[in-house]
C-alpha positions in Angstrom: -28.9 28.9 -17.0 -26.3 26.8 -15.3 -27.8 24.1 -13.0 -25.7 24.1 -9.7 -26.3 20.4 -9.3 -25.1 19.2 -12.5 -22.5 22.0 -13.1 -21.4 23.1 -9.8 -19.5 26.4 -9.8 -15.7 26.1 -9.3 -13.9 28.2 -6.8 -10.2 28.1 -7.5 -9.4 30.0 -4.4 -11.1 27.3 -2.3 -9.2 24.4 -4.0 -8.0 21.9 -1.3 -4.5 22.6 0.0 -2.1 20.0 1.8 -3.0 21.7 5.1 -6.8 20.8 4.5 -6.1 17.1 4.7 -8.2 15.2 7.3 -7.3 11.6 6.5 -4.0 10.1 5.7 -3.6 6.6 4.2 -0.2 5.1 4.5 1.2 2.0 3.0 3.2 -0.3 5.3 6.1 -2.2 3.8 8.7 0.2 2.1 6.7 3.3 3.4 6.4 3.1 7.2 8.1 -0.3 7.6 11.6 -1.2 6.4 11.7 -4.9 5.5 15.0 -5.0 3.7 13.7 -6.9 0.7 11.9 -9.6 2.5 9.2 -9.8 -0.1 11.7 -11.2 -2.6 13.1 -13.7 0.0 9.5 -14.9 0.8 8.8 -15.0 -2.9 11.8 -17.5 -3.4 10.2 -19.6 -0.7 6.8 -19.6 -2.4 8.3 -20.2 -5.8 10.3 -23.4 -4.4 7.1 -24.6 -2.9 5.5 -24.4 -6.3 8.4 -26.1 -8.0 10.1 -23.1 -9.5 13.8 -23.1 -8.6 15.5 -19.8 -8.0 18.1 -19.2 -10.8 15.9 -20.9 -13.4 14.6 -18.8 -16.4 11.0 -19.1 -15.1 12.0 -17.9 -11.7 13.7 -14.8 -13.2 10.6 -14.0 -15.2 8.4 -14.3 -12.2 10.7 -12.3 -10.0 10.7 -9.4 -12.6 6.9 -9.5 -12.3 6.9 -9.5 -8.5 9.3 -6.4 -8.7 7.1 -4.5 -11.2 3.9 -5.2 -9.2 5.2 -4.3 -5.7 2.2 -2.8 -3.8 -0.3 -5.1 -5.5 -2.3 -7.6 -3.4 -0.1 -10.7 -3.2 -2.8 -13.1 -4.0 -3.5 -11.2 -7.3 0.2 -11.4 -8.1 0.1 -15.2 -7.7 -3.0 -15.6 -9.7 -0.9 -14.1 -12.6 2.2 -16.1 -12.0 0.5 -19.4 -11.6 -2.4 -19.2 -14.0 -3.5 -22.5 -15.3 -2.2 -23.1 -18.8 -5.5 -24.5 -19.9 -7.4 -21.5 -18.6 -9.2 -23.4 -15.5 -10.1 -20.6 -13.1 -10.6 -23.1 -10.3 -7.0 -24.5 -10.9 -5.6 -21.0 -11.1 -7.2 -20.1 -7.8 -6.0 -23.2 -6.1 -2.4 -22.7 -7.3 -2.5 -19.0 -6.3 -3.8 -19.8 -2.9 -1.1 -22.4 -2.3 1.6 -20.0 -3.4 0.2 -17.3 -1.3 0.1 -19.4 1.8 3.7 -20.4 1.3 4.6 -16.8 0.8 2.8 -15.5 3.9 4.3 -18.3 6.0 7.8 -17.4 4.8 7.3 -13.7 5.3 5.8 -14.2 8.8 8.8 -16.3 9.8 11.1 -13.6 8.7 9.2 -11.0 10.7 9.3 -13.2 13.7 13.1 -13.4 13.2 13.3 -9.6 13.8 14.0 -8.8 10.2 11.8 -5.7 10.0 12.0 -2.2 11.6 10.2 1.1 11.4 11.4 3.4 8.6 13.2 6.1 10.6 10.9 8.8 11.7 7.7 6.8 10.7 6.2 6.5 14.1 7.0 10.1 15.0 5.4 11.3 11.8 2.1 9.2 12.4 2.0 10.4 15.9 2.6 14.2 14.7 -0.3 13.7 12.2 -2.6 12.1 14.9 -1.8 14.7 17.4 -2.6 17.4 15.0 -6.0 16.0 14.4 -5.6 14.0 11.3 -6.7 10.5 11.1 -4.2 7.9 10.0 -4.9 4.5 8.5 -2.3 1.8 7.7 -2.8 -0.3 4.5 -1.0 -3.3 3.0 -1.1 -5.6 0.1 -0.4 -8.6 2.4 -3.1 -10.7 4.0 -4.5 -9.9 7.4 -2.4 -12.5 9.3 0.8 -10.9 7.9 -0.3 -7.4 8.5 -1.1 -8.3 12.2 2.4 -9.9 12.4 4.0 -6.7 11.2 1.9 -4.6 13.6 2.7 -6.9 16.6 6.4 -7.0 15.9 6.5 -3.1 15.7 4.1 -2.7 18.8 1.8 -0.7 16.5 -1.5 -2.3 17.1 -2.7 0.7 19.0 -0.9 3.3 16.9 -3.8 4.1 14.6 -7.5 3.6 14.7 -7.9 1.5 11.6 -5.6 -0.9 9.5 -6.8 -2.5 6.2 -5.7 -5.3 3.9 -7.4 -6.1 0.6 -9.8 -8.5 2.2 -11.1 -5.7 4.4 -12.1 -3.7 1.3 -13.9 -6.4 -0.6 -10.9 -8.3 -1.9 -9.4 -5.9 -4.4 -6.0 -4.4 -3.4 -3.9 -1.8 -5.3 -3.8 -0.3 -7.9 -7.6 -0.2 -7.2 -8.7 2.6 -5.0 -10.8 0.3 -2.7 -8.7 0.5 0.4 -8.3 4.2 0.4 -12.1 4.7 -0.2 -12.8 2.0 2.6 -10.6 4.0 4.9 -12.7 7.2 4.3 -16.0 5.3 4.7 -15.1 3.4 7.8 -13.4 6.3 9.6 -15.7 9.2 8.5 -12.6 11.4 9.0 -13.2 13.5 5.9 -16.4 14.5 4.0 -14.7 14.9 0.7 -12.1 12.6 -1.1 -10.1 15.8 -1.8 -9.3 16.0 1.9 -7.4 12.7 1.8 -3.6 12.1 1.4 -2.1 8.9 0.3 1.5 7.9 0.7 3.4 4.8 -0.5 6.6 3.6 -2.1 5.3 2.0 -5.3 3.7 3.0 -8.5 0.5 1.0 -7.5 0.2 3.2 -4.3 0.2 6.3 -6.6 -2.4 4.8 -9.0 -4.6 3.9 -6.0 -4.4 7.4 -4.6 -5.1 9.1 -7.9 -8.0 6.8 -8.6 -9.5 7.5 -5.2 -9.5 11.3 -5.9 -7.0 12.1 -3.0 -5.5 15.6 -3.3 -2.1 14.6 -2.1 -0.6 11.3 -3.5 3.0 11.2 -2.1 5.7 8.8 -3.2 8.4 7.9 -0.8 11.9 6.8 -1.8 12.4 4.3 1.0 11.0 1.3 -0.9 10.5 -0.4 -4.3 10.3 2.4 -6.9 12.3 5.5 -7.8 11.2 9.1 -8.5 10.5 8.4 -12.2 8.1 5.5 -11.7 6.4 7.3 -8.8 6.0 10.5 -10.8 4.9 8.5 -14.0 2.1 6.8 -11.9 0.8 10.0 -10.8 2.6 11.2 -7.7 1.8 14.7 -6.7 4.8 14.9 -4.5 8.0 12.7 -4.1 9.4 12.7 -0.5 12.7 11.3 0.9 10.6 9.4 3.4 7.3 9.4 5.3 9.0 11.5 8.0 8.6 14.4 5.6 4.9 14.0 5.2 3.8 16.0 8.4 5.6 19.2 7.1 3.9 18.7 3.7 0.6 18.6 5.3 1.3 21.7 7.4 2.0 19.7 10.6 5.1 21.1 12.4 
């Protein structure tokens, strides 16, 4: 006899559809925010601060890692880049925090200088989803101060009910699913992870979405990674931009 608690019956006809989505978790830079490569400019400033000169072999190696890990929590990236050669975790953490502060300062200055803009159609897409009863949450791999700077520069502080950075989800950013699951727990917008959609421009966004159990994990082509990388990381859909998301989710 089948135990319905340990072996619940499957109902293919009732499998979640995009139109069943109740919670939409969106990345910021590269997905809803066009920043024109400011991450790399801010990394250059952080590298100089740490004694790594642009144009040097070490800088080229580090920049390649930054590009490969777009979407990851920035402090985690710097822990890798400036790991203590002797394996001292305290020294690694100190160096990572110094690099991250320099990065956040440089990125914030670029934001203040007007170097960002909404991805075309992003605000309208968020408003359409919101007006159709979906809850939208904005997430980032940046620190809270930088996320707030982005929101302020765009006038988006009141656009969505919740914004999350890695520190808000216990410290782990993408590719861990923590921010997506925190969005679900804190909003209560859905009663099943299968009623969640995730959208982002990096392979790490896709990994986080798949690990969270979201039904829709949409890659967008306005940021760091191309169709091949997004699909390889588990994208269920690849869109030209987040402006196409409402139609995918049955919102006209």
